[in-house]
N, CA, C, O and CB atoms as a CASP TS submission, in Angstrom:
PFRMAT TS
TARGET T0000
AUTHOR 0000-0000-0000
METHOD Language model
MODEL 1
PARENT N/A
ATOM      1  N   UNK     1     -64.516 -31.786-134.231  1.00  0.00           N
ATOM      2  CA  UNK     1     -64.356 -32.679-133.096  1.00  0.00           C
ATOM      3  C   UNK     1     -64.118 -31.846-131.837  1.00  0.00           C
ATOM      4  O   UNK     1     -63.365 -30.873-131.857  1.00  0.00           O
ATOM      5  CB  UNK     1     -63.188 -33.677-133.333  1.00  0.00           C
ATOM      6  N   UNK     2     -64.757 -32.235-130.764  1.00  0.00           N
ATOM      7  CA  UNK     2     -64.609 -31.522-129.500  1.00  0.00           C
ATOM      8  C   UNK     2     -63.658 -32.271-128.581  1.00  0.00           C
ATOM      9  O   UNK     2     -63.501 -33.489-128.669  1.00  0.00           O
ATOM     10  CB  UNK     2     -65.973 -31.334-128.820  1.00  0.00           C
ATOM     11  N   UNK     3     -63.035 -31.515-127.706  1.00  0.00           N
ATOM     12  CA  UNK     3     -62.281 -32.190-126.653  1.00  0.00           C
ATOM     13  C   UNK     3     -63.240 -32.441-125.490  1.00  0.00           C
ATOM     14  O   UNK     3     -64.388 -32.001-125.531  1.00  0.00           O
ATOM     15  CB  UNK     3     -61.030 -31.339-126.196  1.00  0.00           C
ATOM     16  N   UNK     4     -62.784 -33.134-124.468  1.00  0.00           N
ATOM     17  CA  UNK     4     -63.651 -33.493-123.345  1.00  0.00           C
ATOM     18  C   UNK     4     -64.223 -32.253-122.651  1.00  0.00           C
ATOM     19  O   UNK     4     -65.393 -32.245-122.267  1.00  0.00           O
ATOM     20  CB  UNK     4     -62.878 -34.345-122.337  1.00  0.00           C
ATOM     21  N   UNK     5     -63.424 -31.231-122.493  1.00  0.00           N
ATOM     22  CA  UNK     5     -63.895 -30.012-121.843  1.00  0.00           C
ATOM     23  C   UNK     5     -65.008 -29.345-122.622  1.00  0.00           C
ATOM     24  O   UNK     5     -65.995 -28.898-122.038  1.00  0.00           O
ATOM     25  CB  UNK     5     -62.755 -29.044-121.661  1.00  0.00           C
ATOM     26  N   UNK     6     -64.862 -29.274-123.928  1.00  0.00           N
ATOM     27  CA  UNK     6     -65.900 -28.675-124.762  1.00  0.00           C
ATOM     28  C   UNK     6     -67.173 -29.508-124.736  1.00  0.00           C
ATOM     29  O   UNK     6     -68.277 -28.963-124.741  1.00  0.00           O
ATOM     30  CB  UNK     6     -65.405 -28.519-126.198  1.00  0.00           C
ATOM     31  N   UNK     7     -67.022 -30.826-124.708  1.00  0.00           N
ATOM     32  CA  UNK     7     -68.192 -31.702-124.626  1.00  0.00           C
ATOM     33  C   UNK     7     -68.919 -31.489-123.293  1.00  0.00           C
ATOM     34  O   UNK     7     -70.149 -31.483-123.249  1.00  0.00           O
ATOM     35  CB  UNK     7     -67.772 -33.188-124.782  1.00  0.00           C
ATOM     36  N   UNK     8     -68.157 -31.315-122.214  1.00  0.00           N
ATOM     37  CA  UNK     8     -68.763 -31.037-120.916  1.00  0.00           C
ATOM     38  C   UNK     8     -69.529 -29.730-120.915  1.00  0.00           C
ATOM     39  O   UNK     8     -70.634 -29.655-120.377  1.00  0.00           O
ATOM     40  CB  UNK     8     -67.704 -31.007-119.842  1.00  0.00           C
ATOM     41  N   UNK     9     -68.954 -28.707-121.509  1.00  0.00           N
ATOM     42  CA  UNK     9     -69.630 -27.411-121.613  1.00  0.00           C
ATOM     43  C   UNK     9     -70.926 -27.560-122.406  1.00  0.00           C
ATOM     44  O   UNK     9     -71.954 -26.998-122.028  1.00  0.00           O
ATOM     45  CB  UNK     9     -68.704 -26.361-122.282  1.00  0.00           C
ATOM     46  N   UNK    10     -70.882 -28.314-123.501  1.00  0.00           N
ATOM     47  CA  UNK    10     -72.084 -28.518-124.320  1.00  0.00           C
ATOM     48  C   UNK    10     -73.172 -29.236-123.518  1.00  0.00           C
ATOM     49  O   UNK    10     -74.342 -28.860-123.585  1.00  0.00           O
ATOM     50  CB  UNK    10     -71.740 -29.327-125.592  1.00  0.00           C
ATOM     51  N   UNK    11     -72.788 -30.269-122.759  1.00  0.00           N
ATOM     52  CA  UNK    11     -73.775 -30.979-121.942  1.00  0.00           C
ATOM     53  C   UNK    11     -74.403 -30.049-120.905  1.00  0.00           C
ATOM     54  O   UNK    11     -75.618 -30.053-120.709  1.00  0.00           O
ATOM     55  CB  UNK    11     -73.124 -32.181-121.245  1.00  0.00           C
ATOM     56  N   UNK    12     -73.564 -29.257-120.247  1.00  0.00           N
ATOM     57  CA  UNK    12     -74.064 -28.318-119.241  1.00  0.00           C
ATOM     58  C   UNK    12     -75.000 -27.293-119.854  1.00  0.00           C
ATOM     59  O   UNK    12     -76.034 -26.965-119.271  1.00  0.00           O
ATOM     60  CB  UNK    12     -72.906 -27.611-118.552  1.00  0.00           C
ATOM     61  N   UNK    13     -74.645 -26.783-121.029  1.00  0.00           N
ATOM     62  CA  UNK    13     -75.463 -25.786-121.725  1.00  0.00           C
ATOM     63  C   UNK    13     -76.829 -26.352-122.082  1.00  0.00           C
ATOM     64  O   UNK    13     -77.833 -25.640-122.044  1.00  0.00           O
ATOM     65  CB  UNK    13     -74.751 -25.298-122.989  1.00  0.00           C
ATOM     66  N   UNK    14     -76.863 -27.644-122.431  1.00  0.00           N
ATOM     67  CA  UNK    14     -78.120 -28.298-122.792  1.00  0.00           C
ATOM     68  C   UNK    14     -78.920 -28.740-121.568  1.00  0.00           C
ATOM     69  O   UNK    14     -80.018 -29.280-121.705  1.00  0.00           O
ATOM     70  CB  UNK    14     -77.842 -29.496-123.677  1.00  0.00           C
ATOM     71  N   UNK    15     -78.373 -28.513-120.375  1.00  0.00           N
ATOM     72  CA  UNK    15     -79.098 -28.840-119.152  1.00  0.00           C
ATOM     73  C   UNK    15     -78.890 -30.245-118.629  1.00  0.00           C
ATOM     74  O   UNK    15     -79.620 -30.690-117.743  1.00  0.00           O
ATOM     75  CB  UNK    15     -80.522 -28.635-119.373  1.00  0.00           C
ATOM     76  N   UNK    16     -77.896 -30.959-119.168  1.00  0.00           N
ATOM     77  CA  UNK    16     -77.604 -32.315-118.709  1.00  0.00           C
ATOM     78  C   UNK    16     -76.579 -32.240-117.580  1.00  0.00           C
ATOM     79  O   UNK    16     -75.464 -31.755-117.769  1.00  0.00           O
ATOM     80  CB  UNK    16     -77.079 -33.207-119.882  1.00  0.00           C
ATOM     81  N   UNK    17     -76.968 -32.718-116.423  1.00  0.00           N
ATOM     82  CA  UNK    17     -76.069 -32.676-115.273  1.00  0.00           C
ATOM     83  C   UNK    17     -75.607 -34.079-114.907  1.00  0.00           C
ATOM     84  O   UNK    17     -76.134 -35.077-115.398  1.00  0.00           O
ATOM     85  CB  UNK    17     -76.757 -32.012-114.072  1.00  0.00           C
ATOM     86  N   UNK    18     -74.612 -34.125-114.034  1.00  0.00           N
ATOM     87  CA  UNK    18     -74.157 -35.415-113.517  1.00  0.00           C
ATOM     88  C   UNK    18     -75.231 -36.007-112.632  1.00  0.00           C
ATOM     89  O   UNK    18     -76.217 -35.346-112.305  1.00  0.00           O
ATOM     90  CB  UNK    18     -72.830 -35.269-112.738  1.00  0.00           C
ATOM     91  N   UNK    19     -75.038 -37.240-112.251  1.00  0.00           N
ATOM     92  CA  UNK    19     -76.003 -37.932-111.395  1.00  0.00           C
ATOM     93  C   UNK    19     -76.248 -37.177-110.088  1.00  0.00           C
ATOM     94  O   UNK    19     -77.363 -37.179-109.565  1.00  0.00           O
ATOM     95  CB  UNK    19     -75.514 -39.346-111.093  1.00  0.00           C
ATOM     96  N   UNK    20     -75.205 -36.533-109.565  1.00  0.00           N
ATOM     97  CA  UNK    20     -75.355 -35.792-108.307  1.00  0.00           C
ATOM     98  C   UNK    20     -75.899 -34.379-108.512  1.00  0.00           C
ATOM     99  O   UNK    20     -76.026 -33.618-107.553  1.00  0.00           O
ATOM    100  CB  UNK    20     -74.022 -35.719-107.593  1.00  0.00           C
ATOM    101  N   UNK    21     -76.217 -34.031-109.747  1.00  0.00           N
ATOM    102  CA  UNK    21     -76.779 -32.719-110.050  1.00  0.00           C
ATOM    103  C   UNK    21     -75.743 -31.662-110.390  1.00  0.00           C
ATOM    104  O   UNK    21     -76.097 -30.544-110.766  1.00  0.00           O
ATOM    105  CB  UNK    21     -77.585 -32.250-108.901  1.00  0.00           C
ATOM    106  N   UNK    22     -74.475 -32.000-110.263  1.00  0.00           N
ATOM    107  CA  UNK    22     -73.406 -31.057-110.560  1.00  0.00           C
ATOM    108  C   UNK    22     -73.133 -30.936-112.047  1.00  0.00           C
ATOM    109  O   UNK    22     -73.602 -31.755-112.839  1.00  0.00           O
ATOM    110  CB  UNK    22     -72.150 -31.467-109.851  1.00  0.00           C
ATOM    111  N   UNK    23     -72.380 -29.923-112.427  1.00  0.00           N
ATOM    112  CA  UNK    23     -72.041 -29.739-113.840  1.00  0.00           C
ATOM    113  C   UNK    23     -70.952 -30.716-114.292  1.00  0.00           C
ATOM    114  O   UNK    23     -70.155 -31.197-113.486  1.00  0.00           O
ATOM    115  CB  UNK    23     -71.584 -28.298-114.088  1.00  0.00           C
ATOM    116  N   UNK    24     -70.937 -30.991-115.575  1.00  0.00           N
ATOM    117  CA  UNK    24     -69.902 -31.850-116.152  1.00  0.00           C
ATOM    118  C   UNK    24     -68.613 -31.067-116.351  1.00  0.00           C
ATOM    119  O   UNK    24     -68.635 -29.925-116.810  1.00  0.00           O
ATOM    120  CB  UNK    24     -70.375 -32.448-117.490  1.00  0.00           C
ATOM    121  N   UNK    25     -67.510 -31.676-116.010  1.00  0.00           N
ATOM    122  CA  UNK    25     -66.186 -31.177-116.338  1.00  0.00           C
ATOM    123  C   UNK    25     -65.561 -32.137-117.321  1.00  0.00           C
ATOM    124  O   UNK    25     -66.014 -33.275-117.446  1.00  0.00           O
ATOM    125  CB  UNK    25     -65.301 -31.013-115.070  1.00  0.00           C
ATOM    126  N   UNK    26     -64.550 -31.712-118.009  1.00  0.00           N
ATOM    127  CA  UNK    26     -63.915 -32.569-119.006  1.00  0.00           C
ATOM    128  C   UNK    26     -63.386 -33.868-118.430  1.00  0.00           C
ATOM    129  O   UNK    26     -63.572 -34.933-119.020  1.00  0.00           O
ATOM    130  CB  UNK    26     -62.797 -31.833-119.667  1.00  0.00           C
ATOM    131  N   UNK    27     -62.728 -33.788-117.280  1.00  0.00           N
ATOM    132  CA  UNK    27     -62.142 -34.990-116.682  1.00  0.00           C
ATOM    133  C   UNK    27     -63.218 -35.959-116.197  1.00  0.00           C
ATOM    134  O   UNK    27     -63.099 -37.166-116.408  1.00  0.00           O
ATOM    135  CB  UNK    27     -61.226 -34.608-115.519  1.00  0.00           C
ATOM    136  N   UNK    28     -64.261 -35.449-115.555  1.00  0.00           N
ATOM    137  CA  UNK    28     -65.308 -36.348-115.053  1.00  0.00           C
ATOM    138  C   UNK    28     -66.075 -36.992-116.209  1.00  0.00           C
ATOM    139  O   UNK    28     -66.464 -38.156-116.116  1.00  0.00           O
ATOM    140  CB  UNK    28     -66.282 -35.581-114.134  1.00  0.00           C
ATOM    141  N   UNK    29     -66.294 -36.259-117.281  1.00  0.00           N
ATOM    142  CA  UNK    29     -66.958 -36.826-118.451  1.00  0.00           C
ATOM    143  C   UNK    29     -66.101 -37.928-119.064  1.00  0.00           C
ATOM    144  O   UNK    29     -66.600 -39.002-119.399  1.00  0.00           O
ATOM    145  CB  UNK    29     -67.249 -35.732-119.494  1.00  0.00           C
ATOM    146  N   UNK    30     -64.826 -37.654-119.204  1.00  0.00           N
ATOM    147  CA  UNK    30     -63.905 -38.649-119.776  1.00  0.00           C
ATOM    148  C   UNK    30     -63.885 -39.924-118.944  1.00  0.00           C
ATOM    149  O   UNK    30     -63.921 -41.024-119.494  1.00  0.00           O
ATOM    150  CB  UNK    30     -62.487 -38.072-119.878  1.00  0.00           C
ATOM    151  N   UNK    31     -63.827 -39.783-117.622  1.00  0.00           N
ATOM    152  CA  UNK    31     -63.814 -40.947-116.741  1.00  0.00           C
ATOM    153  C   UNK    31     -65.081 -41.782-116.899  1.00  0.00           C
ATOM    154  O   UNK    31     -65.017 -43.011-116.904  1.00  0.00           O
ATOM    155  CB  UNK    31     -63.658 -40.508-115.289  1.00  0.00           C
ATOM    156  N   UNK    32     -66.213 -41.135-117.025  1.00  0.00           N
ATOM    157  CA  UNK    32     -67.470 -41.867-117.165  1.00  0.00           C
ATOM    158  C   UNK    32     -67.556 -42.585-118.507  1.00  0.00           C
ATOM    159  O   UNK    32     -67.920 -43.760-118.564  1.00  0.00           O
ATOM    160  CB  UNK    32     -68.652 -40.919-117.008  1.00  0.00           C
ATOM    161  N   UNK    33     -67.224 -41.887-119.577  1.00  0.00           N
ATOM    162  CA  UNK    33     -67.355 -42.471-120.913  1.00  0.00           C
ATOM    163  C   UNK    33     -66.362 -43.608-121.133  1.00  0.00           C
ATOM    164  O   UNK    33     -66.690 -44.596-121.791  1.00  0.00           O
ATOM    165  CB  UNK    33     -67.157 -41.399-121.978  1.00  0.00           C
ATOM    166  N   UNK    34     -65.158 -43.479-120.592  1.00  0.00           N
ATOM    167  CA  UNK    34     -64.129 -44.488-120.813  1.00  0.00           C
ATOM    168  C   UNK    34     -64.036 -45.513-119.684  1.00  0.00           C
ATOM    169  O   UNK    34     -63.065 -46.266-119.611  1.00  0.00           O
ATOM    170  CB  UNK    34     -62.798 -43.816-120.989  1.00  0.00           C
ATOM    171  N   UNK    35     -65.032 -45.548-118.809  1.00  0.00           N
ATOM    172  CA  UNK    35     -65.009 -46.512-117.708  1.00  0.00           C
ATOM    173  C   UNK    35     -65.241 -47.929-118.239  1.00  0.00           C
ATOM    174  O   UNK    35     -65.915 -48.114-119.253  1.00  0.00           O
ATOM    175  CB  UNK    35     -66.078 -46.151-116.646  1.00  0.00           C
ATOM    176  N   UNK    36     -64.685 -48.920-117.553  1.00  0.00           N
ATOM    177  CA  UNK    36     -64.888 -50.309-117.981  1.00  0.00           C
ATOM    178  C   UNK    36     -66.366 -50.706-118.030  1.00  0.00           C
ATOM    179  O   UNK    36     -66.753 -51.535-118.853  1.00  0.00           O
ATOM    180  CB  UNK    36     -64.145 -51.246-117.048  1.00  0.00           C
ATOM    181  N   UNK    37     -67.181 -50.132-117.171  1.00  0.00           N
ATOM    182  CA  UNK    37     -68.618 -50.438-117.159  1.00  0.00           C
ATOM    183  C   UNK    37     -69.256 -50.024-118.485  1.00  0.00           C
ATOM    184  O   UNK    37     -70.005 -50.794-119.087  1.00  0.00           O
ATOM    185  CB  UNK    37     -69.323 -49.720-115.975  1.00  0.00           C
ATOM    186  N   UNK    38     -68.953 -48.800-118.937  1.00  0.00           N
ATOM    187  CA  UNK    38     -69.536 -48.305-120.184  1.00  0.00           C
ATOM    188  C   UNK    38     -68.928 -49.029-121.383  1.00  0.00           C
ATOM    189  O   UNK    38     -69.651 -49.459-122.282  1.00  0.00           O
ATOM    190  CB  UNK    38     -69.324 -46.783-120.315  1.00  0.00           C
ATOM    191  N   UNK    39     -67.625 -49.162-121.397  1.00  0.00           N
ATOM    192  CA  UNK    39     -66.978 -49.809-122.538  1.00  0.00           C
ATOM    193  C   UNK    39     -67.378 -51.274-122.676  1.00  0.00           C
ATOM    194  O   UNK    39     -67.427 -51.808-123.784  1.00  0.00           O
ATOM    195  CB  UNK    39     -65.471 -49.701-122.408  1.00  0.00           C
ATOM    196  N   UNK    40     -67.660 -51.916-121.558  1.00  0.00           N
ATOM    197  CA  UNK    40     -68.081 -53.305-121.596  1.00  0.00           C
ATOM    198  C   UNK    40     -69.587 -53.476-121.680  1.00  0.00           C
ATOM    199  O   UNK    40     -70.086 -54.601-121.711  1.00  0.00           O
ATOM    200  CB  UNK    40     -67.571 -54.014-120.397  1.00  0.00           C
ATOM    201  N   UNK    41     -70.316 -52.361-121.716  1.00  0.00           N
ATOM    202  CA  UNK    41     -71.781 -52.363-121.801  1.00  0.00           C
ATOM    203  C   UNK    41     -72.394 -53.219-120.694  1.00  0.00           C
ATOM    204  O   UNK    41     -73.320 -53.993-120.936  1.00  0.00           O
ATOM    205  CB  UNK    41     -72.238 -52.876-123.177  1.00  0.00           C
ATOM    206  N   UNK    42     -71.865 -53.070-119.474  1.00  0.00           N
ATOM    207  CA  UNK    42     -72.385 -53.826-118.331  1.00  0.00           C
ATOM    208  C   UNK    42     -73.380 -52.974-117.558  1.00  0.00           C
ATOM    209  O   UNK    42     -73.326 -51.745-117.598  1.00  0.00           O
ATOM    210  CB  UNK    42     -71.236 -54.287-117.404  1.00  0.00           C
ATOM    211  N   UNK    43     -74.279 -53.635-116.860  1.00  0.00           N
ATOM    212  CA  UNK    43     -75.207 -52.953-115.976  1.00  0.00           C
ATOM    213  C   UNK    43     -74.812 -53.260-114.552  1.00  0.00           C
ATOM    214  O   UNK    43     -74.539 -54.409-114.207  1.00  0.00           O
ATOM    215  CB  UNK    43     -76.673 -53.373-116.253  1.00  0.00           C
ATOM    216  N   UNK    44     -74.782 -52.224-113.717  1.00  0.00           N
ATOM    217  CA  UNK    44     -74.442 -52.397-112.314  1.00  0.00           C
ATOM    218  C   UNK    44     -75.611 -51.878-111.494  1.00  0.00           C
ATOM    219  O   UNK    44     -76.031 -50.731-111.649  1.00  0.00           O
ATOM    220  CB  UNK    44     -73.110 -51.660-111.946  1.00  0.00           C
ATOM    221  N   UNK    45     -76.125 -52.719-110.631  1.00  0.00           N
ATOM    222  CA  UNK    45     -77.221 -52.333-109.751  1.00  0.00           C
ATOM    223  C   UNK    45     -76.628 -51.993-108.402  1.00  0.00           C
ATOM    224  O   UNK    45     -75.938 -52.815-107.799  1.00  0.00           O
ATOM    225  CB  UNK    45     -78.294 -53.464-109.629  1.00  0.00           C
ATOM    226  N   UNK    46     -76.888 -50.798-107.927  1.00  0.00           N
ATOM    227  CA  UNK    46     -76.255 -50.285-106.716  1.00  0.00           C
ATOM    228  C   UNK    46     -77.119 -50.447-105.466  1.00  0.00           C
ATOM    229  O   UNK    46     -76.830 -49.822-104.446  1.00  0.00           O
ATOM    230  CB  UNK    46     -75.916 -48.837-106.901  1.00  0.00           C
ATOM    231  N   UNK    47     -78.139 -51.244-105.515  1.00  0.00           N
ATOM    232  CA  UNK    47     -78.984 -51.433-104.352  1.00  0.00           C
ATOM    233  C   UNK    47     -80.293 -50.698-104.493  1.00  0.00           C
ATOM    234  O   UNK    47     -80.461 -49.870-105.388  1.00  0.00           O
ATOM    235  CB  UNK    47     -78.274 -50.981-103.110  1.00  0.00           C
ATOM    236  N   UNK    48     -81.213 -51.000-103.612  1.00  0.00           N
ATOM    237  CA  UNK    48     -82.542 -50.407-103.717  1.00  0.00           C
ATOM    238  C   UNK    48     -82.808 -49.386-102.618  1.00  0.00           C
ATOM    239  O   UNK    48     -83.952 -48.972-102.435  1.00  0.00           O
ATOM    240  CB  UNK    48     -83.595 -51.489-103.672  1.00  0.00           C
ATOM    241  N   UNK    49     -81.779 -48.971-101.883  1.00  0.00           N
ATOM    242  CA  UNK    49     -81.962 -48.055-100.780  1.00  0.00           C
ATOM    243  C   UNK    49     -82.046 -46.591-101.162  1.00  0.00           C
ATOM    244  O   UNK    49     -82.102 -45.737-100.276  1.00  0.00           O
ATOM    245  CB  UNK    49     -80.876 -48.232 -99.836  1.00  0.00           C
ATOM    246  N   UNK    50     -82.056 -46.268-102.440  1.00  0.00           N
ATOM    247  CA  UNK    50     -82.049 -44.856-102.856  1.00  0.00           C
ATOM    248  C   UNK    50     -83.431 -44.295-102.971  1.00  0.00           C
ATOM    249  O   UNK    50     -83.595 -43.123-103.311  1.00  0.00           O
ATOM    250  CB  UNK    50     -81.340 -44.693-104.169  1.00  0.00           C
TER
END
């Protein structure tokens, strides 16, 4: 079993970056995975201006 930091390192090593292109850290990965949006399996549309 990995901790959040090790999971972040593994994601970075495999070339998976955050939405903004930055590397994953343990805390940011934990926040994303345990967010109410993910846990509730909800979809959020942020607008079409991107």
